[in-house]
C-alpha positions, 0 to 999 in steps of 0.5 A, a space after each residue: 550203830 554207825 553215825 555216818 549215813 550212806 554215801 547214796 543219801 548224801 556225801 558228807 565231805 571232809 577234805 585233807 591235803 598230803 604234805 612233804 612231811 607225810 612222806 617221812 611218816 604217816 602219823 600226821 595224816 593218820 591221826 587227822 583221819 582218826 580225829 574226822 572218823 571218830 568225831 566228824 559226821 563225814 563219810 567221804 574224804 577228798 584228798 589231794 596233795 600240797 607238796 614238792 618232789 612227789 608226783 602222782 607218777 612216783 611209786 612212793 606217792 602211790 604207795 602212801 595213797 595205798 596206805 591211806 585209802 586202806 587206813 581210811 576205809 578201816 575207819 569208815 571214810 571212803 576216799 576221793 583222790 585227786 588225780 590231776 595231770 598238774 600233780 604229775 607235770 614233770 613226767 608230762 614235760 619229759 615225754 612232751 617237752 614241746 607241749 607245755 603251756 605258753 603265754 605271749 605278751 603283747 608289749 607296747 613301747 613308744 618310739 623315741 628318736 626312731 628307737 625303742 627300748 624294751 623289757 618284758 618280764 614274766 609274771 609268777 604263776 602259783 595256785 592251790 595246785 602248787 601249794 608247798 610245790 613247785 610253781 608254774 615256773 618259767 621254763 623258756 622265754 623268746 621274742 616271737 615278733 616285733 611290730 610297729 604301728 601309728 596310733 590315732 588320738 583316739 587310741 586306735 591303731 591306724 589302718 595300714 600302718 602295721 608293719 614287721 620290724 623283727 629283722 631290726 631287733 638287737 636282743 640283750 636278753 632272751 630267756 626265762 627271766 625276760 625279753 629285753 633289747 632295742 629296735 633302732 631306725 624306726 620311722 613313720 611309727 608311734 609304738 613298737 609292739 613286742 610279742 614275747 613268749 614264755 613256756 610255763 611248767 604245766 601241760 599245754 591245755 590244748 595238747 593232744 597228749 593231754 586227755 590220754 595222759 590224764 586217763 593213764 593217771 587215772 589207770 595208774 591208781 586203778 588198783 586202789 578201791 577209791 570211791 571216786 576221784 577229784 577234779 578241781 578248779 581245772 583250767 589254764 594257770 591263774 590269770 595274771 594282771 596282764 591277762 585282765 588288761 589284755 596285754 598277755 594271752 594264752 597261746 600254744 601250737 595247739 591253740 593256734 591250730 584249733 584257732 586256725 580251724 575255727 576262723 577259717 585259717 587265720 594265725 592266731 600269732 598274728 591276731 594277738 595284736 588285734 586281740 590286744 589293741 582296737 584298730 580303726 575299721 576292724 571292730 567287727 573283725 576284732 569282735 569275731 577274733 575275740 569270740 573265736 579265742 575265748 569260746 575255744 577256751 570254753 570248749 576245750 575245757 569243756 572237752 577235758 572235764 567231760 573226757 575226765 569224767 567219762 574216764 572215771 566212771 570207766 576206770 572206777 564204776 558208774 557209782 564212783 563220785 566225780 566231785 570238786 568244782 570248775 569254779 575257780 575265783 569264783 565269780 563271773 569276772 575277768 579272772 574266771 573267763 581267762 582261766 576256763 572260759 566260764 566252764 561251770 556248767 559244761 564241767 559235769 559232776 555227779 553233784 553240782 559243786 561250787 566254791 566260796 562266793 560263787 553266786 547262788 544262782 549259778 549253783 542252782 542252774 548247775 544242779 538242775 542241769 546235773 540232775 542233782 538234788 543238792 548243790 555242794 559249796 566249800 570254802 575257807 573261813 577263819 570262824 567256826 561260827 560262820 561254818 555253823 550258820 552256812 549249814 543251816 543257810 545252804 539247806 534253805 537255799 537247796 544246798 550243803 556244805 563241804 567242810 574245808 578246814 579253818 583258814 588262813 587263821 582261827 580268829 585272827 591267830 595262826 594255827 600251829 601246823 604240828 599241833 597233834 590235835 589239828 585244830 583247824 579241823 577240830 575246832 569245827 567239830 563242836 556240839 553245835 556244828 555236829 547237831 546242825 549238820 546231823 539234823 540237816 542231813 536227814 533231809 537225804 532220806 526223805 527227798 531227792 528234789 532241788 529247790 524249786 525256781 521261778 526264773 531261768 536267767 540266761 546271759 549272753 555267753 559271747 558278750 560276757 567274755 568279749 572285751 571289745 563289746 559293750 556290756 563286757 562282763 555284764 551278766 546281769 548280776 544285780 537284776 538277778 540278786 534283785 529277783 532273789 531279794 524279792 523272794 524268787 529264785 533264780 537259776 543262772 545259765 549261759 546262753 551257750 547251754 541253749 546251744 548245747 541242748 540243756 534248756 528245752 521247751 516241753 510238750 506243754 510249752 514250758 522252758 525247762 531244764 530236767 524236772 524244773 519248769 520256769 515261770 519266767 525267762 530272762 535272756 540278758 545281753 544277747 548281743 553276739 549270741 549265735 543265731 542258733 539261739 534265736 533259732 531255737 526259741 523261733 522253733 520252740 514256742 514258749 506258750 506257758 513260760 513268759 519270756 523277756 529279752 533285755 538289750 540289743 542283739 544286732 550282731 551274731 557271734 562272728 561280729 556280723 549284722 544280725 537281727 537277733 529281736 526279729 528272730 524272737 517270737 513276737 510274744 517276747 517282751 523286748 527291753 532296751 536295757 535292765 533299768 526298768 526291768 525289775 518292776 515288770 519282771 516282779 509283776 509277771 511273777 506276782 501275776 502268775 503266783 510264782 513260788 517264793 523262796 527265802 530272800 537273799 538278805 545276808 552276806 556270803 561270810 566267805 572270802 571277805 565278800 560283803 554282797 547280799 547273796 544268802 538267805 538268813 538262817 531262818 525261813 521256809 523253802 520249797 523243793 520241786 517235789 513239793 517238800 517244805 522245809 521250815 528252818 530256824 537256827 542260830 538265834 538261840 542255838 547254832 545247832 537249831 532254835 525251838 520251833 513251836 507253831 502251825 505250819 501250812 503245807 499246801 493247806 494242810 495245817 501241821 502243829 509242830 514242836 521241834 528244833 532247828 528243822 522240820 520238813 514234810 511232803 504230802 501225797 496227792 490226796 493230802 495225807 502225809 508222804 514223808 517228814 523229817 525233823 530235828 529234836 521232834 517233840 510233837 507233830 500233828 496233822 490230818 492223818 498222823 499224830 507223834 508225840 514223844 517223851 524226848 526230843 528225837 531227831 528223825 526221818 519218816 517216809 513211805 516205802 515201797 507199797 506205802 509202808 512206813 519206814 525211817 531213821 531215828 537219830 541220836 537214841 542210845 543204842 540200848 534204848 527202846 524206841 519210843 512207843 509212838 514211833 514203834 507203833 508206826 513201823 518196825 522198819 527203823 535205821 538207828 544212827 548215832 551222833 558222833 561225839 563232839 571233840 574237846 579241844 585242849 589248848 597246849 599249856 605254856 
């Protein structure tokens, strides 16, 4: 009798990373797999590397992963492996030395006594992909151009004052450590502007060889029986402070070529000073240049992600799991837009996945787009009880947890990395966590539907990423959260998903994404949206979904005058800003009797964030297929609190005695279609009555032909089924529960 559920029901995911020491001996990773397989509920193991000198292309790396995959499969765990090109950078550099990622600093320095001295030093780049290994080190540095200009009292570049002084530069230093020198004989200028370029040890995102190279890495491991492949936080190297201050920009010959195609022949290097500093009389030109630059980022990241997804399926089969997340920081902020252009919705995954403190609304929007019944979230925390609390909170909000180890400490204490008990993992595997996770996973047997949402909240993608526009980075976060706090679930989308065809208007006039029909559409901050957005709504009348647009729409994505509000149907409500929006939106949802969900009343408990962005682990939610889920946990026990109450599900009473969780769905005639429960003792409804002598975790649903089938969990293998269950059906799958791990601190 297994304690693992089929991956097709739900992947229950643990995560490990290979370290340098693992290339000397298999003991550490094999004992960790033993721990996770014996004591964890997991069926899937995601594996990456945090080491140096062992690229994916090395034979010893392939050999290690071959042993690891075989061992994990022997222990009952399917492996999803990280085959990202960032784990094989040296081979890419050897083949394509001119196709590494570059960054250009736009460095301003004042002119004094007709002279300007400068020194441009590159920042440092490292992230999870370089942990324990080689950072995105600087491989080369050079001075690309030196300009001079005058600046008005308003801080604007004076028209016609820019000129090239590259011929007057005397360089003292030009290399990996920086670019330094001076310009003399400067007249008629307030500032000298140095464009210093640095090359980093990582493939250029716009390299023409990048996509074939990532496909080659997928094929390199095709001989291993992998269950899938990771794509984690893909994008440019980490966003640095100078980029947030618009003093540096990702650049390459490939990026420049794409920019020229998108802008009718403009030169990206010529335009970088305009991206960095506003110039008098060039607002329209600057808006258009920034938009072209940032949207190219989005489209290229989306192309790479799409080809990766297709490549995994082509090499490993249609059922291979493409997992991990595109979210990086993970908020809609300046760091994220430069990293990936907010490619979250464009980066296809089999199950929508996020990390840390990604807005819940974004996770739900991705789930609706990808057609996944749930969303997954992973993150690090220092307290095991936070993981247990999140299991229940995520389930109540339509999600599930991916289990990362405790990090960076265990309740403030640094773990011993050589502890053979692997405390960062084993201290999670308490009886309460096992009980919580095993009860929540039963939901996967009775439903494949996501959380029902009332609101589609669409923000202007171009405006959010354009630092020359009013409303830069404002995606309506507080307004969307206020809707949540009043019990209305919100699915978040960028306006680029309208252009991509994700949002549709069905034959009945509902705005829809997949199976989800929305009561209310909020189009927030459409300034700089392309005309295609307005044209979509002009062609497709929303006769059932109420629509509200908030904010002006006077320019299109090229910065040109465009009356977007006039393009929208007259039935839309138009608000000049968000200040008075909430009462109007709430009144409309109330009038429509829109579905309510548990409000967001607790902080994320991850990443040190205190914003209220999660429900409490107690409440009732509803899925799109009509499944109603009642959860009560952590007040009495992190494994589930007592439930002894009568629930009304679509007007049908359910008298329930259970622990932690009870869920049910009705047929159209009001009879029971499915139920799941933790620690069930009794359930009475119109057509079903189950009374059990001892609490049982179970799921029950009608299969083909309307006959009952089910799952019972935790009964000893030699114990007969309770009579009440045996009378219902003989078609029962019996699941075990993994034994909790008993951590024993080392003496002394």
